[in-house]
Backbone as CSV, one residue per row, in Angstrom:
resi,resn,N_x,N_y,N_z,CA_x,CA_y,CA_z,C_x,C_y,C_z
1,MET,1.205,-1.098,0.316,-0.312,-0.457,0.302,0.866,1.396,0.177
2,GLU,0.709,2.089,-0.839,1.446,3.384,-0.798,0.294,4.290,-0.866
3,PHE,0.912,5.622,-0.247,0.460,6.941,-0.456,1.504,8.438,-0.301
4,GLU,1.296,9.439,-0.513,1.969,10.654,-0.161,1.922,11.277,0.800
5,ILE,2.591,12.320,1.234,2.372,13.118,2.590,2.678,14.574,1.918
6,VAL,1.542,15.607,1.758,2.011,16.676,0.978,1.901,17.537,1.978
7,SER,2.881,18.713,2.418,2.831,19.626,3.162,2.793,20.781,2.524
8,ALA,1.516,22.164,2.726,1.532,23.062,2.195,2.328,24.448,2.770
9,GLY,2.761,25.172,2.180,3.282,26.601,3.171,4.977,26.114,3.630
10,PHE,5.320,25.438,3.031,7.085,24.886,3.242,7.419,24.825,2.133
11,GLU,7.762,25.667,0.767,8.121,25.513,-0.141,9.567,25.009,-0.358
12,ASP,10.024,24.872,0.723,11.871,24.974,0.321,11.840,23.291,0.890
13,GLY,10.465,22.280,1.400,10.541,21.065,1.331,10.827,20.674,2.979
14,THR,11.987,21.317,3.858,11.875,21.548,5.271,11.547,20.643,6.239
15,GLU,10.030,20.808,6.150,9.417,20.746,7.123,9.166,18.603,6.559
16,LEU,8.823,18.343,5.106,9.049,16.924,4.542,10.373,16.237,4.905
17,LEU,11.470,16.708,4.633,12.207,16.583,5.212,12.761,15.930,6.748
18,ALA,12.010,16.815,7.656,11.882,16.525,8.863,11.034,15.263,9.104
19,LEU,10.073,15.166,8.255,9.334,14.010,8.517,10.227,12.482,8.362
20,ARG,10.497,13.039,7.215,11.422,11.700,6.577,11.914,11.422,7.704
21,THR,12.808,12.173,8.219,13.957,11.866,9.460,13.419,10.876,10.253
22,TRP,12.417,11.506,11.060,11.487,11.064,11.616,11.009,10.182,11.475
23,LEU,10.886,9.423,10.394,9.678,7.704,10.107,11.145,7.350,10.004
24,ARG,12.091,7.828,9.387,13.619,7.077,9.363,13.834,6.434,10.412
25,ASP,13.942,7.178,11.052,14.516,6.756,12.749,13.477,6.387,13.789
26,ASP,12.487,6.143,13.408,11.613,5.345,13.736,11.859,3.507,14.422
27,PRO,12.214,2.638,14.717,12.583,1.451,14.836,11.345,0.911,14.333
28,GLU,9.995,0.898,14.512,9.303,0.104,14.503,8.592,-0.007,13.120
29,LEU,9.179,1.490,12.471,9.208,1.395,10.464,10.341,0.888,10.402
30,ARG,10.331,-0.387,10.356,12.067,-0.687,9.760,11.853,-0.965,8.124
31,ASP,10.249,-1.735,8.319,9.958,-2.165,6.728,9.008,-1.315,5.697
32,VAL,8.941,0.114,6.149,8.342,1.372,5.831,9.733,1.906,4.733
33,ARG,8.884,2.304,3.854,9.962,2.642,2.273,9.184,3.991,2.569
34,VAL,9.874,4.928,2.416,9.872,6.709,2.592,10.605,7.114,1.575
35,SER,10.570,8.045,0.465,11.307,8.711,-0.498,10.848,9.710,-0.417
36,VAL,11.392,10.985,-1.494,11.108,12.162,-2.010,10.279,11.853,-2.925
37,VAL,9.427,12.979,-3.145,9.212,13.147,-4.669,9.219,14.356,-4.746
38,GLU,10.264,14.739,-6.209,10.349,15.990,-6.411,9.544,17.084,-7.331
39,ALA,8.885,17.876,-6.959,8.395,18.743,-8.464,9.109,18.644,-9.575
40,GLU,8.742,19.235,-10.862,9.293,19.148,-11.676,10.055,20.589,-11.697
41,PRO,11.356,20.792,-12.022,12.083,22.104,-12.125,11.854,23.053,-12.538
42,VAL,11.562,24.069,-12.301,11.293,25.236,-13.094,12.398,25.735,-13.828
43,PRO,12.529,26.357,-14.628,13.489,26.513,-15.929,14.048,27.897,-15.239
44,GLY,15.648,27.428,-15.249,16.708,28.514,-14.940,16.881,27.856,-13.331
45,THR,16.591,27.368,-12.659,16.611,26.236,-11.234,17.562,25.382,-11.511
46,MET,18.213,24.945,-10.285,19.179,23.971,-10.479,18.293,22.464,-9.825
47,GLY,17.184,22.550,-10.193,16.262,21.459,-9.271,14.929,21.855,-8.991
48,GLY,13.991,20.523,-9.362,12.984,20.615,-8.285,12.562,20.713,-6.997
49,ILE,12.030,21.174,-6.440,11.665,21.400,-5.013,11.121,19.694,-4.523
50,ILE,10.908,19.948,-3.063,10.307,18.484,-2.761,8.906,18.972,-2.422
51,GLU,8.135,18.113,-3.464,6.749,17.954,-3.181,5.899,17.291,-2.475
52,ALA,6.476,16.230,-2.362,6.114,15.474,-1.006,6.831,14.139,-0.816
53,LEU,6.536,13.408,0.173,7.009,12.057,0.738,6.308,11.518,0.141
54,HIS,6.801,10.062,-0.566,5.899,8.469,-0.990,6.248,7.696,-0.065
55,VAL,5.374,7.201,1.029,5.564,6.191,1.940,4.968,4.632,1.067
56,THR,5.732,4.189,1.313,5.087,2.531,1.204,5.312,1.506,1.956
57,LEU,4.186,1.119,2.527,4.432,-0.086,3.407,3.964,-1.654,3.378
58,SER,4.715,-2.043,3.809,4.870,-3.653,3.527,3.319,-4.370,3.598
59,ASP,2.618,-4.080,4.434,1.272,-4.474,5.084,0.586,-3.473,5.522
60,VAL,-0.978,-4.143,6.060,-1.863,-3.676,6.207,-1.071,-3.557,8.068
61,ALA,-0.417,-4.612,8.773,-0.368,-4.052,9.586,0.977,-2.810,10.312
62,ALA,1.393,-2.501,9.334,2.516,-1.321,9.327,1.801,-0.209,9.204
63,LEU,0.439,-0.210,8.888,-0.430,1.221,9.420,-0.914,1.414,10.481
64,THR,-0.999,1.564,11.331,-1.071,1.273,12.921,0.373,2.263,12.926
65,GLY,1.140,1.488,13.267,2.645,2.027,13.262,3.217,3.248,12.592
66,ILE,2.755,3.575,11.016,2.987,5.429,10.772,2.018,5.672,11.242
67,ALA,0.937,5.308,11.397,-0.367,6.571,12.197,0.369,6.851,13.334
68,THR,0.850,5.969,14.229,0.707,6.503,15.163,2.230,7.329,15.738
69,SER,3.312,7.241,14.068,4.556,7.733,14.214,4.609,9.615,13.573
70,ILE,3.734,9.658,12.573,3.307,10.437,12.003,2.395,11.782,13.269
71,SER,1.116,11.042,14.065,0.138,11.664,14.684,1.608,12.278,16.036
72,THR,2.306,11.170,16.293,3.503,12.202,17.488,4.392,13.282,16.409
73,TRP,4.644,13.043,15.754,5.514,14.235,14.819,4.947,15.211,14.697
74,LEU,3.060,15.074,14.396,2.623,16.229,14.109,2.404,17.159,15.528
75,SER,2.314,16.600,16.483,2.161,16.898,18.032,3.588,17.813,18.051
76,THR,5.006,17.826,17.190,5.556,18.481,17.573,5.839,19.789,16.883
77,ARG,4.752,19.399,15.656,4.852,20.954,14.915,4.089,22.130,14.787
78,PRO,4.327,23.551,14.043,2.836,24.090,14.143,1.772,23.391,13.990
79,ARG,1.037,24.208,15.065,-0.521,23.102,14.995,-1.394,24.085,13.825
80,SER,-1.015,24.927,13.130,-1.930,25.617,12.191,-1.918,25.261,10.468
81,ARG,-0.802,24.608,10.605,-0.748,23.448,8.990,-1.549,22.411,9.426
82,THR,-1.970,22.531,7.498,-2.532,20.922,7.187,-1.989,20.512,6.176
83,ARG,-1.836,19.046,6.814,-1.082,18.032,5.677,-2.542,17.279,4.622
84,THR,-2.128,17.048,3.625,-2.494,16.053,2.699,-2.010,14.669,2.567
85,VAL,-2.696,13.985,2.885,-2.568,12.646,2.289,-3.207,12.029,1.243
86,ARG,-2.019,11.859,0.134,-2.930,11.731,-0.954,-2.700,9.954,-1.541
87,SER,-3.494,9.912,-2.719,-3.422,8.344,-3.358,-3.691,8.350,-4.763
88,GLY,-3.171,8.715,-5.517,-3.827,8.995,-6.601,-4.435,9.916,-7.001
89,GLU,-5.979,10.226,-6.982,-7.014,11.114,-6.927,-7.317,11.247,-5.456
90,HIS,-7.182,10.321,-5.099,-8.069,10.494,-3.440,-6.898,11.353,-2.433
91,THR,-7.863,11.972,-1.858,-7.348,12.320,-0.427,-7.711,12.471,0.546
92,GLY,-6.526,12.942,1.667,-7.359,12.850,2.941,-6.358,13.930,3.657
93,GLU,-7.046,14.936,4.248,-6.493,16.009,5.294,-6.349,15.999,6.419
94,LEU,-4.790,16.096,7.010,-4.774,16.014,8.406,-4.292,17.741,8.818
95,SER,-4.899,18.066,10.068,-5.007,18.574,11.036,-3.150,18.219,11.929
96,GLY,-3.430,20.097,12.048,-2.032,19.997,13.060,-2.383,19.389,14.133
97,THR,-3.417,18.935,14.891,-3.408,18.094,16.118,-4.091,16.405,15.791
98,ALA,-4.176,16.468,14.584,-4.351,14.779,14.596,-3.732,13.882,15.097
99,ASP,-4.690,12.779,15.862,-4.394,11.901,16.718,-4.362,10.381,15.596
100,ALA,-3.423,9.549,16.381,-2.939,8.311,15.363,-4.414,7.742,14.597
101,ALA,-5.479,7.972,15.202,-6.380,7.443,14.772,-7.036,8.056,13.360
102,GLU,-6.804,9.423,13.782,-7.203,10.584,12.463,-6.486,10.046,11.721
103,VAL,-5.067,10.340,11.863,-3.950,10.138,10.910,-4.694,8.673,10.344
104,ARG,-4.581,7.415,10.692,-5.165,6.583,9.823,-6.334,6.845,8.742
105,THR,-7.605,7.431,9.408,-8.533,7.661,8.307,-8.329,8.621,7.159
106,ALA,-7.333,9.598,7.225,-7.055,10.452,6.328,-6.286,9.428,5.435
107,ILE,-5.262,8.497,5.874,-4.825,7.078,4.869,-5.445,6.440,4.325
108,GLU,-6.832,6.190,4.838,-7.711,5.272,3.948,-8.721,6.309,3.596
109,LEU,-9.293,7.479,3.729,-9.623,8.352,2.784,-8.683,8.528,2.043
110,ALA,-7.360,8.362,1.504,-7.135,8.598,0.373,-6.891,7.298,-0.630
111,GLY,-7.350,6.459,-0.428,-7.860,5.426,-0.884,-6.315,4.206,-0.879
112,ALA,-5.691,4.332,-0.011,-4.358,3.459,-0.023,-4.602,2.551,0.770
113,VAL,-6.150,2.217,1.660,-6.348,1.041,1.781,-7.967,0.848,1.644
114,ALA,-7.852,-0.454,0.986,-8.919,-0.348,0.167,-10.189,-1.071,1.140
115,GLY,-9.759,-1.574,2.095,-10.731,-2.246,3.261,-9.289,-2.716,4.245
116,GLU,-10.924,-3.917,4.950,-9.714,-3.987,6.327,-9.020,-5.711,5.817
117,ALA,-9.052,-5.547,4.510,-7.960,-6.835,4.440,-6.775,-6.012,3.635
118,GLY,-6.727,-4.787,4.182,-5.336,-4.177,3.248,-5.102,-4.250,1.887
119,GLU,-5.930,-4.723,1.356,-5.816,-4.761,-0.538,-5.380,-3.462,-0.897
120,GLU,-4.902,-3.474,-1.853,-4.414,-1.649,-2.319,-6.313,-1.885,-3.622
121,ARG,-6.183,-0.653,-3.601,-6.995,0.161,-4.583,-6.361,0.592,-6.137
122,PRO,-7.272,0.003,-6.996,-6.007,0.269,-7.953,-5.914,1.895,-8.609
């Protein structure tokens, strides 16, 4: 199952890089893959800006761990920011005060999880 996390208002990607580091340092998430998604470079610049984090979970069991880790990280950040979780055309919103259940719901709303069996949506 795969989804992306987008953080508006941080054009230089610093918040997403901080989240990537947080997730990589969490020993409970060793089977979770987190990579940077860069936007297309603007002509005249030396590269694209960080647009999102692409998260790949090995199975639905990892969903609880990633939701808990993201909600803990959110509690350390400015609460006025909204983050978006997306999978294809589906999205879910995260407030700055989202708890683990709300993060999990946002991931599910984004379409990363089709149902309780953890089947991926097309």
